[in-house]
C-alpha positions, 0 to 999 in steps of 0.5 A: 400222276402228272410231272411235279407230285400232283394228280389234276383229278385230286383236286378238292372243289376250292382248288378246282374253283380257284383253277378256274377263276385264274384261267377265266380271268387271263383268258379275259383279259387277252379276249379284251387286248385283242377286242381293242387292238381290233377297234384300234385297227379299225378307227386307225384304218378309217380315220381319213387323215391316216 
């Protein structure tokens, strides 16, 4: 049994779906942030005023 009293192997389908949804949402936000930062960085590097 995992620390905290929950065995992840005993999760219901609904609980697994909710967990995956939360994880995907967080990962998606992180990836979007990274992509936006890259676009900003590239824009600054190519800005002739800089």
